[in-house]
N, C-alpha and C positions, 0 to 999 in steps of 0.2 A: 632263574634257571630259566628264564624268558630270552629271544634277546630283546634287546634294544634300541640296536638299528644296525644297518647294514652296508657295503659299499663295494659294486659290483670290482674285482680289480683283477686285472688278466696274466698280471707282472708276477713272476714267483719271489715271495715275498719271505728274505733276509734277517730284519729284521725288523722291528712295530713296535710301536708305544701309544700307552695307554696318555695321556698328559692328563692333569690336576685342573684343565679345562672342560674332559671331557670329550676332546677331540683328539683322532686320532695324528699318528706323527709315522707315513711308513714310505714306500717306494713305490711306482706308477712307472716302471721299465726301468731298465739298465743304471739310466745318465741320471734322474729325478725323484729326488726325496720334496714332499709332501704332508702339509695339516692338512685334515679334513676336518668339517667340521661335523654335528649331525645329522644335519641337514645337507649332508654331503659336499659342500660348497667348497673349494680349495682356498683358504687360507691361509696360507704362505706353501712360497715356492722354491727349490732351489733347483740348477738345472747346469750338473756336475759335465764340463767340457776337455776336451785335448789340451794337456799344455803343448805337443810337443804335434808337427805338422801331417798328415797321416796316422795319427796316433786312435790310442783307442781307449774308454775309461770304461767301468762299473764302480757303481754303488752296492756293497753287499752290508756298509752298518754306520749308523747316525744315532745320534744323539741330543740332545732339548736339554740344554746343561742349564744351573742355577740362574745363571746371569742374564736367561734368555735367545742369548747365542744356542746357533745347530754345531752338534760337531758333524762330518762327515767324511767318509774314509775314502778316499780316493784310489781305487789301483788301478793301473795303467798310468796315477798319473805321479805313481810313488808319495805319495803325504795321503794327511791329514790336512781343513782346514775347519777353523772356525769362522760361521755366515751370519750375518747380526739379522734382525728380525726386514731389514729391506732389498735382504742378501747378495747386499757387498760379503768377499768375505776379508775378516777384520785379522784373520790369524795364520800363517802357515805354516806348518811343518814336517819337514821332506822324511821319511822314511828309510831307512835301509833297510834294498830287497835283494839276495843271493840269487830267486830266480824269476826273472821280473817277469811278469804274465797281467795281464787286467784280468782275466777270469780267478787269480789265484793269487794275486795279493797279499790282501786283508781277506777275511769274515770279518771273525768278530772284536771291534775295539770298541772299547770303552774310554773314556777321558775317569781319573780319579781323583777324590779328593783334595789329594796330595797337587793338583793339578800336571801330573806326569800321566798317560797313555799306557793299557794295556793290550797289546796287539797282538793278534791271533795272525801271524804269517802264514797260512797255507800250503803257497808251493816252497816253500822254506821249510814246512813240517814244525814250525819251532812257534814262540810265544813270549814278545818280546815287552 
């Protein structure tokens, strides 16, 4: 019932994971996913960047995977990426979005044990 540690985050949090090592996986901006230790040190970081010139990207969902990579859903880029421990994209999965918008392409996204993805498309009003 007591707070063990806290981290001031000025960004609206759409997703949050307590990792087995005690660190938090969260985002600190529309585009930045971080792993933070209880000592408030950022030990891993991924910055989503627009793939189209002048485009906008937002991240609303991410997940640490069993292989140590991190899945990040990039709204605006209409894709899911898997990022390794060094911050390199090792897999890209394009998404089909009928009503593209960087703020509403995706919300909750999870990689399933089968290897597929469950994707909530806010702007399209569906789950695929």
